[in-house]
N, C-alpha and C positions, 0 to 999 in steps of 0.2 A: 393579461398584462404584458406589454411589450418589454422584452429584455433590454437592460442597459448595455450598450456596446462596451466591449472590453477595451479599456484605456489604461494608461499608466496611473491615473488617479493621483491622490495626494500622498506625498511621502515625507517622512522626516529627513533632515539632512544627516541624521545619524544612522549609520548602517550597523545594526546589531549582529555581530558575527554569531552564527549558530553554534560555534565550537566553544564559546565561553562557558566556564563552569558557573554554577548558580551564584556562588559568593561574588565572583567578579561581575556577573550580570547585575546584581543588586547595587553595586557600587558605581556603576557607570551610567546611571539614568540621567541623560542630559536634558530630557524633557519630561514634564509631568505625565504621569500615567493616567489615561482616561479610564475611569472606573466603569464597569459594566453592572449597573444596578437594575433593580426591578423597574425603576422609572424609565430607563432607556429601552426596556423591552415592551412595556405596555403603555397604551394610551388609556384614557379614562374609559372609553367604550370597549376596551379589551383588544383592540386591533394593534398589530405590531407597529412600533415606531421605527421607521427605516432611516435612521441617522447613521451616515457613514462614519465608521470609527477610523482613528488614525492607524495607518499601516506603516510599520518601521522597516526601512530597507527599500531597495529598488530592484525590480526584476532585471535579469540580464540575459544575453544570448550566449549560451554555452557553445564552446567551439569543439566540435568533434565529440568523442566519447571519453568518459562517461557523460551522460546528459539527462539522466532520469532523476532518481532521488538525490544523488550527489553529482556534482561536476568537479572539474579540476580546481576551481577556486575553493569550493568546500573542502576538498581533500587537503589542499595546502594549508588552510586554516587549522584543520584537525591535526595535521602533522606538526605544525608549530606549537599547538597546545600541548602535545605529548612531550615536547622538549622542556616546558616550563611548569606544567601542572603535575604535581606528584600524585594526586588522586587519580587523574586520568591515566598516568603511566602505570599505576598499580593495577587498575582494572584492565588496561590494554595487555599487560603481561599475562593476566589470567586468561584473557580472550585468546592470546597468541598460544598459550599452553594448550588450550582446547584444540586450536588449529593444528599444532604440531602432533597431537595425538590422533586427530581425525585422519590426517594424510597417511598415517601408518596402518590404517584399518582398510578392510575391503571396501570397494565402492558401494556395495549394498543395493545396487539397482536390481529389480526383480529379473530373474533369468526367464528367457522366453524361448519358444520354439514354434516352428510352423508344422502343423499337423498334416496328415496325408490328404485331407480334403481341402487344404489350403488355409484352414482356420488358424487363428493366432492363439497361443496358449501360454500361460504363466504357471508352470508347475509349482506346487506349494501354496497356491492361492485358489480359492473357490469362486467360480462364476456365480452371479446372482441367479436365483431361481424363484419361482412362484409357489406359494403355499396353496392349500386346498381352496382358499377363498380368492385366489388370484392375486394376492398381495406379494410384492417383491420382497425377498429376503436377501440382505447383503452381508457379506463378511468384510469388515472395514480395514483389515490388515493391509491390503493392497494399497488402498487410498493413503493410509498412514505412512507407508513406506515411501510412496512418491512425494508426499508433502515434506517428509523429513529430508529426502534427497535434495529437493528444491531449496529447503532451508539451508542445507550444507552449502549449496552453490552460492547463495547470496552472502552467507557469513564468510565463506572463504574469499569471496569477492571484496567484502569490506576489509578483510585482513590484507589482501593484496594491495588495495588502495592505500591503506594506512602505512604498511611496512615496506612496500615495494618489492617484497620477496616473491619471486615468481613461482616458488614451489606451491604456494596456496592457489594461485591461478591455474597452474598445471593440473592440480587435482580436481579443481572445479570444472576445468575443460573436460577431463576424462569422464566425470559424472554426466555432463551434458551430452557427450558423444554416446555414452551407453544408453542414456534416456532416449536419445534420438533413434538409436537402433531398436530399442524396445517399442517405441511408438509406431514406427512404420517400416522397420527393417531395411532401411536405405532404399525403399521403394518410393517412386514419385508420389507426393501428395497425400500420403496417409489416407487413402480412399476409405470412406466409411463402408461398412458391409451393407447387406440388403436391408437390415433393420435401421440403417442410418447411424450406426454406431462406429466409433473408431476402435482401435485395438484395446484401449483402456476401459471404455464404458461398460463392457459386459461384466467387469469386476467391481462395479460400484463406483465409477468415476464420472460424475455428471458435470453439468455446466458450471455450477458453483465451485466444484472441486477443481475444474480447469482454471477458473478465475483465480482461485487461491494459489494454485501451482504456478501459473504464469506470472503472478505478482512477484513471486520470488525468483523464478528461473530467468525471466526476462531481465530483471534488474541485475541479477548475478552475471548474466552474459554481458550486459552493458559495462559492468565494472571490470571485467577481464578482457574487454574487446580489444585492447591494444597490446595484449600479450604477444611478444615477438614470435613465439613458436607456432602460433596458430597458422595452419596452412590453408590454402584456398579450399581444399576438399573438406577440411575440418570445419571451416566456417559454413560451408554449404550444408554440412551435416547438422550443425547446431541450429542454423537459421531455417533451412528449408525442409528439414526432416523432424523438427521438434517444435520450435516456437511458432513459426509462421503457420504450419498446417493445423496445429492445435488452436491457434487464435482464429484462423479462418473457419474451422469447424464450429467454434463457439460463436463467431459472427453470424454464420448461417442460421444457427438456432435463434439468435437474437432477432434477426430479420424475419424469421418465420413466426415468432411469437412476440411481435412488437408490443402488444397490449400488456404483456407481463412486465415489460420494462417501463411502462408508463404508470404502473400501479404503485410505485414508490415503496416497495417492500424491501426487506433486508438484503436478499440475495441478488436482486437485479443490479445494483451498483457494483457488487463484487465481480459479477460476470463481465459487466461493461469495462471495469478497470482492467481485467485480464486482457481484453482485446486492445484497450487503449495503450497500456504499458508495453505490450508486445510491439505495437506499431511505432511507438516512440523509440524503443531500443533498436528496432530494425530500420528506422527511418522510412517507414511505410505509411504514408498518409491514408492509404486505402483502408487500413485498420484503425489508426488512431483517430482520424477525423469523424468517422461514422460513430465510433464509440463516444467521442467527446460531444459531438454536435447533434447526434440523432440522424436518422435517414433523411437526406435531403437538406439538412441544416448546415449553417455556417457558424463561425464563432460570434459574429454579430447578430445573427438571427437563428439561434439554435432551435431545434425541434424537440417535441416531447420524446422521451425514451432514450436520451443521451445523458452523459454525465453532467453537462452544463445545466440540464434541466433539474438536476438535484440541487442546484443553487437558486432555483426559482423561489422567491419569497413565499409563494403559496404552498411550498412543501413544508414550511416551518410553522408550527403553531405559535400562539401567543406566548406560551411559557418556554418556547425554544426547542421543543422536541420535533425531530424530523420524521416525516412519513406517517404511515398508518399506526405503527406500534410505539407506545411510549415506554416499552421495556428498556431498562438501562443497557442491557447487552446489545440491543438493536441500535440504540443511540450511539454507543461507542463505536460500533461497527460502521455506521454511517459517517461518523466523524473521521474515523481512520481512513476510509476511502476518499472522502472529500479533501482531507489534508494532503494525502498522497498526490492526488490530482493537482492540488494547488502548488505543492512543492515542485512537481515535474514542470508545470507550466511556468513557474517562477524562473526556471532555467531556460525558458523559451519566450522571455520578454512579456509575460502575461501575468497580471496580478489578479488572482482569484480570491485573495484575502479581502480585498476591497470591492470585489465584484458584486453587483446588485446591492449597492449600499452596505457592503460588509455583512451580508446575510450569514456567512459562515460563522461569524463571531457569536451569533445568537445561539448556535447549537451548544456552545460551551457553557451557557448559562444553566441549561436544564439539569445536568448531572450534579452540579454543586449547589443548587438552590431548591430543587424539588426533592424533599426527603423521602426515601423509600418507605419510611414508617408512617407517612401521612400523604395526603393528596394536595396539601397546601404548599405554597411557596415559602420556603424558610431556609435558614442556614443549616448545614449538616452538623451533626454532633461529631465529636472527635472520633468515635468508633466508626461512624459512617464514612468519614473522610479516609480512615485507614482501610476500610473495606473497599472503597472506591479505588484507592491507589493501587490495589492488588489486581484490578481487572485487566485482562489481556487487552492491549491496545491503548491503555489510558495515557501512555506517554505522548499522545496527541496534544496534551496540555503544554508540553514543552514547546512544541511548534507554535501553538497559539500564543504563548507568552513571548516568544521571540518576535512575533509579528505585531501583537496587540499590546504587550507590556501591561497586562491587567493583573494587578496584585491579588485579585480574588482566586487566581489559579494556583498561587503558591502553596496553600495548605495541602493540595493534592500533590504537587511536584515534590515537595519536601519529604513526603511519605513514600514515594514510589521507588522501586528498585530501578537502577539506571545502567542496563547493559549497553555495550557498544553494538553488539550484534543483535539480531532479532530473536525473540522467543518463538515458541511453537505457533502462536497465533498472531502476535503483534508483528506488523510488517514495517514498522518504522524504527530505526535505530535511535537510541537515546542521544540527545544533544548535550547532555550535561556531563556524561562520563564520570560520575561519582562512583565510589566503591559500592558494591552490593552489600547491604547490611544483613 
C-alpha cells in the first residue's frame, strides 16, 4: 500500500490546549465529539474502515529549544494553568518538593575507572557472564541506575521549564555531564570494544535499554538546552560524549539488523525512538530521519523499518491491536512510542494523528473494548477499567483525548493517576495535572 503523504489534513478551528484540566476540557467542547465505535473499526468483511477522524488543533513550527515533547508554547500554557488551577498548583508543589529534595542528594551516576589493560569498569556492578549452557546472566542494578538517572534528568527538566528555577536545570546538567564521562570518559566517539560493545553494554545495557535511556535523557537535555550557564565544553560533553555516540551506536545496530525492525515487535519502535528523539534534540537529521523514515526513505515515501512504518495501516489488526502481539502491555508500549513521535512531529508542522487516515486512533480502541477476560469485543467492566488505568504509559489516552475528543477514553482518564513528571516507565507527562489520589 502506498503511504499517504504527510499533509496538514483537516483541523477544527478550535485549538484544544493540552494544559486544560479535565473539568475545563469537558465544558469547552465547541464541536461534537466523533465517537469511535465498533462500526468505525470494522467493515462487514472484517477489514478495517479507514475513515479519517477529526483532529483538533494545528501543528506548528517550534522555534529553537525546547522542541521535542514540549515547546515554548506548551510551557507558557502550563505556566498560565498553574496560576489559575488549584489542583494543578497542589500537584506541582508536590513535584517541586521532590525536585528540591533530589538536588540535595548525590548525583548517583555509577562510578567508573579505567583498568590497566585499558578496559572500562564500574566498581560495585557485575559484568554479564555466561552460565554452563552458554546463556548470558545479567545483574540489572546497573541498568536500573542509568534509567533512574535519565528519569531524574527529564523530570528536573520539566521542573525547570515550569518554574524557571535554574537550580533544577543545573543539577540535571551535572547528571548529564557525569553520564557522558561514564559513557566514554571524554574520549572521542565512545568507540565500541572488539566485541562491538560500548562501555555500558557489558553490564547488561542493550539496544532497548539505550532506547529507553535516550527517550528520557535527550528530552531532558532539550528542556535545559537554554540554561545560561552551559559552556561550550559542557555542551560538547553532553551532546558528543553521551547522547550522539549512544544514538549512533544504536543506529548502527538498527542498520545491521534491519529485518528486526521490520518485524513490528515491541522493542523495535523503542530503539528507533531513542535514535529519533536524540536526532530531534540535537538538530541532527542524520539520526532523526533514518529512524523516522527508514533507510533510504523520506517523509512522503517512508521505507519499512522506520517509525513512520509503524503508522502503516497493515500494522494494525481489525480490532485495533498493533503488531504481532495482542498482549495489553505490548499495545500500550506501541501506543506510547507512536504518541511521543506524533507529539514531537506536531512541533515540527506534521500531523501524525491524522496520518494514514488517522490509523493511530484505531490503536486506542483495542485496550478499552477487548476485555482481557474474553476474546470478544465488548466494553470493559469497572474493575477492568481501574486495572487498565494503573498500567504504566496509559496516560497516552490523555493525548488521544486532546486530539480526537473521543468520550470513550474518559472512563480510563478519570481513573488514572496524573503526575506532571514521568513515572519509572511512562515517558509522557500527564496533561491534566490533577491531584494524585
